[in-house]
C-alpha positions in Angstrom: 94.0 96.9 86.6 91.2 94.5 85.3 89.0 97.6 85.0 91.4 100.5 85.4 91.4 100.3 81.9 87.6 100.0 80.8 87.2 102.9 82.6 90.2 105.1 81.1 88.9 104.2 77.8 85.3 104.6 78.5 86.5 108.4 80.2 87.7 109.2 76.6 84.8 107.7 74.7 82.7 110.0 76.4 84.7 112.9 76.5 84.9 112.2 72.5 81.0 111.6 71.7 80.4 114.7 74.3 83.0 116.6 71.1 81.6 114.9 68.4 77.7 115.0 68.8 76.7 117.5 71.5 74.5 117.1 74.4 75.4 113.1 75.9 72.3 111.5 76.8 74.4 109.3 79.0 76.6 109.9 82.5 79.6 107.8 83.6 80.9 108.2 86.6 83.8 105.7 88.1 84.0 105.2 91.4 87.6 104.7 92.1 90.2 106.1 89.5 92.9 103.5 90.8 93.5 101.3 92.6 96.7 99.0 94.4 97.4 95.9 96.0 99.8 93.0 96.6 101.5 91.4 93.5 98.8 88.7 92.2 96.1 90.1 94.0 92.7 91.1 91.4 92.4 94.9 91.9 88.6 95.7 90.9 87.6 99.2 89.8 84.2 99.9 88.7 81.1 102.5 88.0 78.1 103.8 86.9 76.7 104.6 83.3 73.1 106.1 83.7 70.8 106.8 80.9 69.7 110.4 81.0 67.3 110.3 77.9 64.0 109.8 77.7 64.4 107.1 75.5 66.6 103.4 75.9 70.0 103.6 75.0 72.5 101.4 73.0 76.2 101.7 74.5 78.7 99.9 72.9 82.2 99.9 75.1 85.8 99.4 72.8 88.9 98.7 74.6 91.0 101.0 72.9 94.2 101.2 74.8 95.3 98.4 76.9 98.9 99.0 77.5 100.0 96.4 80.7 103.6 95.0 81.8 104.6 91.5 80.6 102.4 89.4 82.3 99.7 91.4 83.2 96.1 90.7 81.9 93.0 92.9 82.0 89.1 91.9 81.1 85.9 94.2 80.6 82.6 92.8 83.2 79.7 94.1 82.0 77.4 91.8 83.8 79.4 88.9 82.7 83.4 89.1 82.7 85.2 88.5 79.0 88.4 87.1 78.9 91.5 89.1 78.4 91.9 89.1 74.7 88.3 90.4 73.7 
């Protein structure tokens, strides 16, 4: 569940960027779209962001939705994993 929220948010942001700005200069490909495990286990979902332009890009990841059951936490990881409150 940790990265599921991040993947879903990034997918929504890609769709929003495409609608607002037309041609995208990057792609996002989730490696998994869901995961299950036993209670107390860590579920890791990830994907790949690829720059499809000839120039460098600056991307910003925003956690827009983090609706989780009571007692659950999620973290976004971009090389480093950040605390659930970020």
